[in-house]
C-alpha positions in Angstrom: 15.6 25.6 32.5 13.2 23.9 30.0 13.2 20.2 30.1 13.2 18.0 27.0 14.9 14.8 25.8 18.2 16.5 26.6 17.4 16.5 30.3 14.6 13.9 30.4 14.5 10.4 29.2 12.1 9.6 26.3 10.3 7.2 28.5 9.4 10.0 30.8 7.8 12.0 28.0 6.0 9.1 26.3 4.4 6.3 28.2 4.4 3.4 25.8 1.5 1.0 26.4 2.7 -1.0 23.4 5.7 -2.3 25.4 4.0 -3.4 28.6 4.3 -6.9 30.0 2.7 -9.4 27.6 3.4 -7.4 24.5 5.5 -8.9 21.7 9.3 -8.2 21.9 10.1 -7.1 18.4 13.8 -7.0 19.2 13.8 -10.8 18.9 12.9 -10.4 15.2 15.9 -8.4 13.9 16.8 -9.6 10.4 13.3 -9.7 9.0 13.6 -8.8 5.3 11.3 -7.0 2.8 10.3 -8.0 -0.7 8.9 -5.3 -3.0 6.1 -6.4 -5.3 5.4 -3.0 -6.8 6.7 -3.8 -10.3 4.8 -7.1 -10.6 1.8 -7.7 -8.3 1.3 -4.0 -7.9 0.9 -3.5 -11.6 -1.9 -6.0 -11.8 -4.3 -3.4 -10.5 -6.7 -2.5 -13.3 -6.4 1.2 -12.4 -2.6 1.7 -12.5 -0.4 2.3 -15.5 2.7 0.2 -16.2 5.5 2.7 -15.8 8.2 3.4 -18.3 11.3 1.2 -17.8 13.2 4.4 -16.8 10.8 4.9 -13.9 11.0 1.3 -12.9 14.8 1.6 -12.7 14.5 4.7 -10.6 12.1 2.9 -8.2 14.5 -0.1 -8.1 17.4 2.3 -7.0 15.2 3.8 -4.3 14.2 0.3 -3.1 17.9 -0.5 -2.8 18.7 2.7 -0.9 15.8 2.1 1.5 17.2 -1.3 2.5 14.5 -3.4 0.8 16.2 -6.8 0.4 14.5 -8.1 -2.8 12.1 -7.1 -5.5 9.8 -8.9 -7.9 10.9 -7.4 -11.2 8.2 -8.9 -13.3 6.5 -11.9 -14.9 8.5 -12.4 -18.1 6.1 -15.2 -19.2 3.5 -12.4 -19.8 5.0 -11.3 -23.1 7.7 -9.3 -24.9 7.3 -6.0 -23.0 7.6 -7.9 -19.7 10.7 -9.7 -21.0 12.3 -6.4 -22.1 11.6 -4.7 -18.7 12.7 -7.6 -16.6 16.0 -7.9 -18.5 16.6 -4.1 -18.2 16.0 -4.2 -14.4 18.2 -7.3 -13.9 20.9 -5.7 -15.9 20.7 -2.5 -13.9 21.2 -4.5 -10.7 24.4 -6.0 -12.1 25.7 -2.8 -13.7 24.7 -0.6 -10.8 26.0 -3.1 -8.3 22.8 -2.9 -6.3 22.4 -5.1 -3.2 18.8 -5.8 -3.9 18.1 -9.3 -5.0 15.7 -10.0 -8.0 12.9 -12.5 -8.3 10.4 -13.1 -11.0 6.9 -14.5 -10.8 6.0 -17.6 -12.8 3.0 -19.9 -12.9 3.9 -23.5 -12.0 4.7 -24.4 -15.6 8.0 -24.7 -17.4 7.0 -22.2 -20.1 6.9 -19.4 -17.4 10.3 -20.4 -15.9 12.2 -20.6 -19.2 12.3 -16.9 -19.9 13.6 -16.3 -16.3 16.4 -18.9 -17.1 17.2 -17.1 -20.3 17.3 -13.6 -18.8 19.4 -14.9 -15.8 22.0 -16.5 -18.1 22.0 -13.5 -20.5 22.6 -10.9 -17.8 24.7 -13.0 -15.4 22.7 -12.8 -12.2 20.7 -15.4 -10.3 17.0 -14.6 -10.4 14.8 -16.3 -7.8 11.8 -18.0 -9.4 8.6 -17.2 -7.5 6.6 -20.2 -8.8 2.9 -19.8 -7.7 -0.1 -22.2 -7.7 -3.5 -22.0 -6.1 -4.0 -24.0 -3.0 -7.5 -23.5 -1.6 -10.4 -26.0 -2.1 -12.5 -23.2 -3.7 -9.7 -22.7 -6.4 -9.3 -26.5 -6.8 -13.0 -26.9 -7.4 -13.2 -24.0 -9.9 -10.2 -25.3 -11.8 -11.0 -29.0 -11.6 -7.6 -29.6 -10.2 -6.7 -32.7 -8.2 -4.0 -32.6 -5.6 -2.0 -35.2 -7.6 -2.0 -32.9 -10.6 -0.8 -30.0 -8.5 2.0 -32.0 -6.9 3.2 -33.2 -10.4 3.2 -29.6 -11.7 5.2 -28.6 -8.6 7.7 -31.3 -9.0 8.2 -30.5 -12.7 8.5 -26.8 -12.4 10.5 -26.5 -9.2 12.8 -29.3 -10.4 13.3 -27.5 -13.8 14.3 -24.2 -12.1 16.7 -25.9 -9.7 18.3 -27.9 -12.6 19.0 -24.5 -14.2 20.7 -23.3 -11.0 18.0 -20.8 -10.0 16.8 -20.4 -6.4 13.1 -21.1 -6.0 10.4 -19.4 -3.8 7.4 -21.7 -4.0 4.2 -19.6 -3.6 0.9 -21.1 -2.6 -1.9 -18.7 -3.6 -4.9 -18.4 -1.1 -3.0 -20.2 1.6 -5.2 -18.6 4.2 -8.2 -20.6 2.9 -6.3 -23.8 2.2 -6.7 -27.1 4.1 -3.7 -28.1 6.3 -3.1 -31.4 4.6 -2.9 -29.6 1.2 -0.6 -26.9 2.5 1.8 -29.6 3.9 1.7 -31.7 0.8 2.5 -28.8 -1.6 5.3 -27.3 0.5 6.9 -30.6 1.3 7.0 -31.5 -2.3 8.5 -28.2 -3.3 11.1 -28.4 -0.6 12.0 -32.0 -1.6 12.5 -30.7 -5.1 14.9 -28.0 -4.0 12.8 -24.9 -3.1 14.5 -23.1 -0.2 11.9 -20.4 0.3 8.1 -20.8 0.6 5.6 -18.0 0.5 2.4 -18.1 2.5 -0.3 -15.9 0.8 -3.4 -14.1 1.8 -4.4 -13.7 -1.8 -7.9 -12.3 -1.2 -7.3 -10.5 2.1 -9.2 -13.1 4.1 -7.0 -13.5 7.2 -7.1 -11.8 10.6 -3.9 -11.3 12.6 -4.8 -14.3 14.7 -5.3 -16.4 11.6 -1.9 -15.3 10.3 -0.1 -16.3 13.5 -1.8 -19.7 13.4 -0.9 -20.3 9.8 2.7 -19.2 10.0 3.4 -21.2 13.1 1.7 -24.2 11.5 4.0 -23.9 8.4 7.1 -23.5 10.5 6.3 -26.4 12.9 4.7 -28.8 10.5 6.6 -28.2 7.3 9.9 -26.4 7.8 11.2 -28.0 10.9 10.4 -31.6 9.9 12.1 -31.0 6.5 15.5 -30.5 8.1 16.4 -28.0 5.5 17.2 -24.3 5.8 13.9 -23.0 4.4 12.8 -19.4 4.8 9.1 -18.4 5.0 7.7 -15.4 3.3 4.3 -13.6 4.0 2.3 -12.0 1.2 -0.9 -10.3 2.1 -3.7 -8.2 0.6 -5.9 -5.3 1.8 -9.4 -6.5 1.2 -10.4 -6.2 4.8 -8.0 -3.4 5.6 -5.8 -5.6 7.7 -2.7 -5.8 5.6 -0.3 -4.1 7.9 -1.6 -5.7 11.1 -1.3 -9.0 9.3 2.3 -8.3 8.3 3.2 -7.6 11.9 1.4 -10.8 13.0 3.5 -12.8 10.5 6.7 -11.2 11.8 5.6 -12.1 15.4 5.0 -15.7 14.3 8.4 -16.1 12.7 8.1 -15.1 9.0 11.5 -14.3 7.5 10.5 -11.9 4.7 7.4 -9.7 4.2 6.0 -8.6 0.8 4.4 -5.2 0.0 3.9 -2.6 -2.8 4.2 1.1 -2.9 1.0 2.7 -1.8 -0.5 -0.8 -1.5 -1.3 -1.0 -5.2 -2.4 -4.3 -6.6 -5.4 -6.5 -7.4 -8.7 -5.2 -6.2 -7.9 -3.3 -3.0 -4.2 -4.0 -3.3 -1.4 -5.4 -1.3 0.2 -4.5 2.0 1.6 -1.0 1.8 5.4 -1.2 1.6 5.8 2.5 2.6 3.7 2.0 5.7 5.4 -1.3 6.4 8.8 0.5 6.4 7.4 3.2 8.7 6.2 0.6 11.2 9.4 -1.4 11.1 11.4 1.7 11.6 9.3 2.7 14.6 9.6 -0.9 16.0 13.4 -0.8 15.7 13.4 -3.6 13.0 14.7 -1.5 10.1 18.0 0.3 10.6 18.3 1.9 7.2 18.0 5.6 6.4 14.4 6.2 5.3 14.6 9.9 4.5 14.0 9.1 0.8 10.9 7.1 1.4 8.8 10.1 0.5 10.5 10.2 -2.8 9.7 6.5 -3.4 6.1 7.2 -2.6 5.9 10.2 -4.9 7.6 8.4 -7.8 5.3 5.4 -7.5 2.3 7.7 -7.4 3.4 9.6 -10.5 4.7 6.7 -12.5 1.8 4.4 -11.9 -0.8 7.3 -12.1 -2.1 6.6 -8.6 -3.4 9.7 -6.7 -2.0 10.0 -3.2 -4.9 10.5 -0.7 -4.6 13.7 1.3 -4.9 11.7 4.6 -2.5 8.9 3.6 -0.4 8.1 6.7 2.9 9.9 6.8 3.1 10.8 3.1 -0.4 12.3 2.5 -0.7 16.1 2.1 -2.3 16.4 5.6 -0.1 14.0 7.5 1.9 16.7 9.3 -0.4 19.7 8.8 -2.6 21.3 11.4 -4.9 24.3 11.5 -6.3 23.5 14.9 -5.5 26.0 17.7 -4.8 23.5 20.5 -2.6 21.3 18.4 -0.6 24.3 16.9 -0.2 25.9 20.3 1.4 22.7 21.7 3.8 22.4 18.8 4.7 26.1 19.1 5.4 25.8 22.8 7.6 22.8 22.1 9.5 24.7 19.5 9.9 27.7 22.0 11.8 25.3 24.2 14.3 25.0 21.4 13.5 21.3 21.2 13.0 20.0 17.7 12.6 16.4 19.0 9.7 17.5 21.2 8.0 19.6 18.5 8.1 16.7 16.1 6.3 14.3 18.5 4.0 16.4 20.7 1.1 15.9 18.3 2.5 13.2 16.0 3.0 9.5 16.6 5.4 9.4 13.7 8.4 11.8 13.6 8.2 13.8 10.4 11.9 14.4 10.4 12.7 10.7 9.9 11.2 10.9 6.4 12.6 14.2 5.3 9.3 16.0 6.2 8.3 18.6 8.8 5.4 19.8 10.9 3.3 22.5 9.2 1.1 25.0 11.0 -1.7 26.7 9.0 -4.6 28.9 9.6 -8.2 27.6 9.5 -11.6 28.3 11.2 -10.4 26.1 14.1 -7.2 28.1 14.6 -6.2 30.2 17.6 -4.2 33.4 17.5 -1.0 31.4 17.9 -1.5 29.9 14.5 -1.7 33.3 13.0 1.4 34.7 14.8 3.4 31.5 13.9 2.4 31.7 10.2 3.2 35.4 10.0 6.6 34.9 11.7 7.4 32.0 9.4 6.6 34.0 6.3 8.5 37.2 7.2 5.7 39.3 8.6 5.6 41.2 11.9 3.9 38.9 14.3 3.7 41.7 16.9 1.4 43.8 14.6 -1.8 43.3 16.5 -3.9 44.9 13.7 -2.6 42.5 11.1 -3.0 39.5 13.5 -6.6 40.4 14.3 -7.4 41.0 10.6 -6.2 37.6 9.5 -7.7 35.9 12.6 -11.1 37.4 12.1 -11.0 36.4 8.4 -10.2 32.8 9.3 -13.2 32.6 11.7 -15.6 33.5 8.8 -14.0 31.1 6.3 -15.1 27.5 5.6 -11.6 26.0 4.9 -8.0 26.1 5.8 -6.3 29.1 4.1 -3.7 28.5 1.5 -0.4 30.4 1.8 -1.5 32.5 -1.2 -4.8 33.4 0.5 -3.0 34.6 3.7 -0.5 36.6 1.6 -3.5 38.2 -0.1 -5.0 39.1 3.3 -1.8 40.6 4.4 -1.7 42.8 1.3 -5.3 43.8 1.8 -4.6 44.8 5.4 -1.6 46.8 4.2 -3.7 48.6 1.6 -6.5 49.2 4.2 -4.1 50.7 6.7 -2.5 52.9 4.0 -5.9 54.3 2.9 -6.9 54.8 6.5 -3.9 57.0 7.2 -3.9 58.9 3.9 -6.3 61.8 4.9 -4.2 62.5 8.0 -1.1 62.8 5.9 -2.8 65.2 3.5 -3.9 67.4 6.4 -0.5 67.6 7.8 
């Protein structure tokens, strides 16, 4: 009798080095939330298009269905279009009774907070003010800012938002290159003025995972705990060194309460942490209990609405993520399927189960294929896989080709073989 997860434990089929002694126990971090920055920070990329408000609303609904706790719905201080879209999104949350909580970005000036106050009062929903200010010495030097000036701006802006009954997330840009005494002074002032969430930012993608852990622990130990207030800590990271997802995991390990990201990692320069891949990893780590079968739809909509091409090798959602034309790989998947075990077939050559995301394993025919690829493809498309002549014809064609066949190309080969066989038998028929 074939063995699979029905008769064997998963741990017997997959030895997980990720969970050996000394590894981080992610089960201790249940409750970590996500904040989607696609509709604000993501749109700051010079290569993306600002989607129509209808597409923004569709994205907002998908975020809500995917269990994303909050979303930055724009920076209304940027102008009339931003005000219109932010109001429409806030109203959709109210009218659609969505669980997702809105926030809006604002510079640390009253003029940016006022439109958030106006929209909040008009629509009838609390909108968290994400008030940001640069914190690194390089930024202070370039702007000719003194710490006293930054602290006064913080007091005025945070105080103004709190006076208008809006929650505040105080955001320090470039925190990963800021001096400890400045970080402490800015956050302490914001908390004293009523901010109940602070956001640690890797604005230029400078940090390594070790640096992230050091910084988050410092903020928790030196700022949050001494304050005596119930203050949550967010992490916001960028992709400049390609470390965005590892840095998000490091922030979670160190105790961050909410993690930011954008669909497909869009954003300034190389972009932000990839929300789609963050969801994939949190699902695999057991930290996200929501149904993620529509995550592919979220990715596709963001790609289309923002005019961002999806790379063929993008993890999980790229065209090649679950395709194989390689003989050894295909044979293993086919053998797993022959055991009647979908669980096994979805994991034998995949670290991410395609089925979780409404996707499936795909076996194709390429120069690297074995005869099992050909038989599988023929069977899957309604041809006779026991027809040795047809199998050989397609297999030999693949070995002389320089690419993976499309379905149309294989169908054409099957038709050509059929014509060839008909013409080969025609003389015999005429003689008879």
